[in-house]
C-alpha positions as CSV (number, residue, x, y, z in Angstrom):
1,M,157.3,74.3,81.4
2,P,156.3,71.0,79.7
3,T,158.2,69.6,76.8
4,W,155.8,67.6,74.7
5,A,156.4,64.6,72.5
6,R,154.8,65.0,69.1
7,H,154.1,62.3,66.6
8,L,155.1,64.4,63.6
9,R,157.2,63.8,60.5
10,V,159.3,66.1,58.4
11,I,159.0,65.8,54.6
12,Q,161.6,67.7,52.6
13,V,161.0,69.3,49.2
14,Q,164.2,70.6,47.8
15,G,165.2,72.1,44.5
16,P,164.8,75.2,42.4
17,D,161.0,74.6,42.0
18,A,160.3,73.4,45.6
19,H,158.4,76.4,46.8
20,H,156.6,76.8,43.4
21,L,155.4,73.2,43.5
22,L,153.9,73.6,47.0
23,N,152.4,76.9,46.0
24,L,150.5,75.2,43.2
25,L,149.1,72.5,45.4
26,L,148.4,74.0,48.9
27,T,146.0,76.6,50.1
28,Q,148.7,78.9,51.4
29,Q,150.9,81.4,49.6
30,L,154.4,80.0,49.7
31,V,156.3,82.2,47.4
32,A,157.2,85.9,47.1
33,F,157.8,86.8,50.8
34,D,160.9,87.2,53.0
35,L,162.7,84.1,54.2
36,P,163.0,82.2,56.5
37,A,159.3,81.9,57.1
38,A,156.7,79.4,58.1
39,R,153.0,79.0,57.1
40,E,150.2,76.6,58.0
41,W,148.4,75.0,55.1
42,L,145.7,72.6,53.9
43,W,145.8,70.3,50.9
44,L,142.3,70.0,49.3
45,E,140.6,67.8,46.8
46,A,139.2,69.6,43.8
47,K,135.7,69.9,45.5
48,G,137.2,71.2,48.7
49,A,137.5,68.0,50.8
50,I,140.6,68.1,53.1
51,I,143.3,65.6,52.2
52,A,146.1,66.8,54.6
53,A,147.2,69.7,56.8
54,G,150.4,70.8,58.3
55,T,153.1,73.5,58.5
56,A,155.5,74.5,55.8
57,V,158.9,75.6,57.1
58,L,160.9,77.5,54.5
59,P,164.5,78.0,55.6
60,D,165.9,79.0,52.2
61,P,164.8,79.6,48.6
62,E,165.2,76.0,47.6
63,T,164.2,74.1,50.7
64,A,160.8,73.4,52.3
65,W,160.0,71.1,55.2
66,L,156.4,70.0,55.5
67,V,155.7,69.1,59.2
68,V,152.8,66.7,59.2
69,D,151.1,64.1,61.4
70,Q,152.8,60.8,61.1
71,E,149.7,59.2,59.6
72,L,149.9,61.7,56.7
73,E,153.5,60.9,55.7
74,T,152.8,58.4,53.0
75,T,149.8,60.3,51.6
76,V,151.7,63.6,51.3
77,V,154.9,62.0,49.8
78,E,152.9,60.0,47.2
79,R,150.9,63.0,46.1
80,L,153.9,65.3,45.9
81,I,155.6,62.8,43.6
82,R,152.5,62.3,41.5
83,F,152.0,66.0,40.9
84,R,155.7,67.0,40.6
85,F,155.7,66.3,36.8
86,S,158.8,68.0,35.3
87,L,159.4,70.5,38.2
88,K,162.8,70.4,39.7
89,A,162.1,69.3,43.3
90,D,163.3,66.2,45.2
91,I,161.1,64.8,47.9
92,D,162.4,62.9,50.9
93,V,161.4,62.1,54.5
94,R,163.9,63.6,56.9
95,T,164.3,60.8,59.4
96,D,167.3,62.7,60.8
97,L,165.0,65.4,62.1
98,A,162.5,65.2,64.9
99,V,159.8,67.5,66.3
100,Y,158.7,68.3,69.8
101,S,156.7,71.2,71.3
102,D,156.6,73.5,74.3
103,L,154.9,76.6,75.5
104,H,156.1,80.0,74.3
105,A,157.2,82.1,77.2
106,G,157.5,85.4,75.2
107,T,155.0,87.4,73.2
108,A,153.1,85.5,70.6
109,P,153.2,86.6,66.9
110,P,150.7,89.4,66.4
111,G,149.1,88.0,63.3
112,P,147.7,84.7,62.2
113,Y,151.0,83.4,60.8
114,P,153.8,81.6,62.8
115,E,157.3,83.0,63.1
116,L,160.4,81.0,62.2
117,T,163.7,81.4,64.0
118,H,166.7,79.2,64.3
119,E,169.6,78.4,66.7
120,G,172.3,76.5,64.9
121,H,170.7,73.3,63.5
122,T,167.5,73.8,65.5
123,W,164.6,75.6,63.9
124,I,161.7,77.0,66.0
125,V,158.2,77.6,64.7
126,T,156.3,79.9,67.1
127,Y,152.6,79.8,66.6
128,P,150.1,82.6,67.5
129,Y,148.2,80.1,69.7
130,G,150.9,80.2,72.3
131,Y,153.1,77.1,71.6
132,R,156.2,76.3,69.6
133,D,157.3,73.4,67.4
134,I,161.0,72.7,67.7
135,I,162.6,70.9,64.7
136,A,166.0,69.5,65.7
137,P,168.4,66.6,64.8
138,T,166.8,63.3,66.0
139,Q,169.9,62.5,68.0
140,T,169.4,65.7,69.9
141,V,165.7,65.1,70.6
142,A,166.0,61.4,71.5
143,P,167.4,61.9,75.1
144,L,165.0,64.7,76.0
145,P,162.5,64.0,78.8
146,L,159.4,64.4,76.6
147,V,155.9,63.9,77.9
148,E,152.5,63.5,76.5
149,G,150.0,66.3,77.0
150,W,150.1,68.6,74.0
151,D,146.7,67.3,72.9
152,N,145.0,68.2,76.2
153,W,146.6,71.6,76.1
154,R,145.6,72.4,72.5
155,V,141.9,71.6,73.3
156,S,141.7,74.4,75.8
157,A,143.7,76.7,73.4
158,G,141.2,76.0,70.7
159,V,143.7,74.5,68.2
160,P,142.1,72.1,65.7
161,R,144.0,68.8,65.1
162,W,144.3,66.6,62.1
163,G,142.1,63.5,62.4
164,R,139.9,65.1,65.1
165,E,138.6,68.4,63.7
166,I,140.4,68.6,60.4
167,I,138.8,65.8,58.6
168,A,137.1,65.0,55.3
169,G,133.6,66.4,55.4
170,T,134.6,69.7,57.1
171,R,135.3,72.9,55.2
172,T,138.1,75.4,55.6
173,Q,135.8,78.2,56.7
174,E,133.8,76.0,59.0
175,L,137.0,75.2,60.9
176,G,138.0,78.8,61.1
177,L,141.2,78.1,59.2
178,L,141.0,80.5,56.2
179,P,142.9,83.3,58.0
180,T,145.7,81.0,59.2
181,H,145.9,78.3,56.6
182,G,144.6,80.0,53.4
183,H,145.3,82.8,51.0
184,M,142.8,84.8,49.1
185,Q,144.9,86.3,46.3
186,K,147.2,83.6,45.1
187,G,146.8,81.7,41.8
188,C,144.5,78.7,41.4
189,Y,145.0,75.6,43.5
190,P,142.9,72.5,44.1
191,G,139.7,73.3,46.1
192,Q,139.9,77.0,45.6
193,E,136.5,77.1,43.9
194,S,134.9,75.6,47.1
195,I,136.6,78.2,49.3
196,A,135.5,81.0,46.9
197,K,131.9,79.8,46.8
198,I,131.6,79.9,50.6
199,Y,133.5,83.2,50.8
200,N,131.2,84.9,48.3
201,L,128.1,83.6,50.1
202,G,129.4,85.6,53.1
203,E,128.9,83.0,55.9
204,V,128.9,79.4,56.9
205,R,126.0,77.4,58.5
206,R,128.2,75.9,61.2
207,A,131.5,76.7,62.9
208,L,134.0,74.9,65.1
209,C,133.6,76.2,68.6
210,L,135.5,76.0,71.9
211,L,133.1,75.0,74.7
212,E,133.5,75.0,78.5
213,T,132.5,71.7,80.1
214,P,131.4,72.0,83.8
215,E,131.1,68.2,83.7
216,P,133.3,66.1,81.4
217,V,131.9,65.2,78.1
218,Q,133.0,62.3,75.9
219,V,134.5,62.4,72.4
220,G,131.8,61.3,70.0
221,Q,129.0,62.5,72.3
222,I,126.2,64.1,70.2
223,I,125.1,67.6,70.9
224,T,121.4,67.2,70.1
225,E,119.9,70.7,70.6
226,Q,121.1,72.0,67.2
227,K,119.8,72.3,63.7
228,R,122.4,69.8,62.6
229,P,123.5,67.4,65.4
230,A,127.3,67.1,65.7
231,P,129.6,65.1,68.0
232,I,132.2,66.4,70.4
233,T,135.5,66.1,68.4
234,S,137.9,66.6,71.3
235,S,137.6,66.9,75.1
236,N,140.1,67.3,78.0
237,G,137.7,67.4,81.0
238,T,137.4,71.2,81.2
239,H,137.0,72.2,77.5
240,A,135.8,70.6,74.3
241,L,135.7,71.3,70.6
242,A,132.6,70.7,68.4
243,M,131.1,71.9,65.2
244,I,128.1,74.2,66.2
245,S,125.2,75.2,64.0
246,L,124.9,79.0,63.6
247,N,121.8,81.2,63.6
248,D,122.1,84.1,61.2
249,G,125.9,83.7,61.3
250,K,126.0,83.8,65.1
251,A,126.9,81.0,67.5
252,P,124.7,80.4,70.6
253,E,125.9,81.5,74.0
254,T,125.3,78.1,75.4
255,I,124.6,74.5,74.2
256,P,122.0,72.9,76.4
257,L,122.4,69.2,77.1
258,E,120.3,66.9,79.3
259,R,122.5,67.3,82.5
260,Q,124.3,70.6,81.8
261,S,124.7,73.6,79.6
262,L,128.0,74.1,77.8
263,P,129.1,77.8,77.4
264,V,130.4,78.7,74.0
265,V,133.8,80.4,74.7
266,E,135.0,81.1,71.3
267,V,134.4,80.6,67.6
268,I,137.7,79.2,66.3
269,G,139.4,81.6,63.9
270,A,137.0,84.5,64.5
271,K,139.7,86.7,66.1
272,W,141.7,86.8,62.9
273,A,141.0,89.1,60.0
274,I,140.4,87.4,56.6
275,P,142.8,88.9,54.0
276,G,141.0,90.8,51.3
277,G,140.1,88.7,48.3
278,W,137.5,88.5,45.6
279,R,135.2,91.0,47.3
280,N,138.2,93.4,47.9
281,T,137.6,93.6,51.7
282,S,139.7,93.1,54.7
283,D,136.8,93.3,57.1
284,N,136.0,90.3,59.3
285,T,133.1,90.5,61.7
286,P,133.4,87.8,64.3
287,L,130.7,85.2,64.3
288,H,130.2,85.4,68.1
């Protein structure tokens, strides 16, 4: 089983108002459930543009660790400090903690949320996609024989990544992240109006899809046979991810290119039910 190196950082928010602060700012519900727990989240601008994404690890009522891509560390810390106001929450980067990943050999969590367990000072986030993030003391992780390769694996698993699929200009529902990263019944947060607007319209015009690639395709290659041309965002030689235009809410079965056709394997996020919200429904009809 591979043990993958990850370029992630752990930002700690600690204090009586730690969970409340994050609940005000992020798309996910981060209060009023049993602990320990973990949830994936997005941080949006007021108009819905994505600023950051990550996982919140909540080991106790006054502690939260935000696991983020290393390039987001400064952005997230600065914004947390800016919006903290008078809330009682200290914000620090935990350089004494490191993160690596591996495949989960057991049964994956049954729903869209990760499960959090711990063994001593090591905390394990098990995702429904089939892999785990292990948060452990840096001195414990440093000597491990870690390898690159998580990025290739996550493409075939259909896991969007910050900086590739999760970028400004994409919307939460287009990426299929509302069931896993959002909450429909919590209080107001930045960007909620954008999510509500798309939700109430009932569908999106494009969606992130997992494609088979009989011949390798290049990141950035434009898929031209669409209403709205879009580039390949990630590729590993056998699979690729791209934002595909929908027709009456449905994804095409194949994407024809000049030299090959790319079968559409999956619309990302379609297998998860969207929690009931403004329309008081828990139904979710897959796009494809």
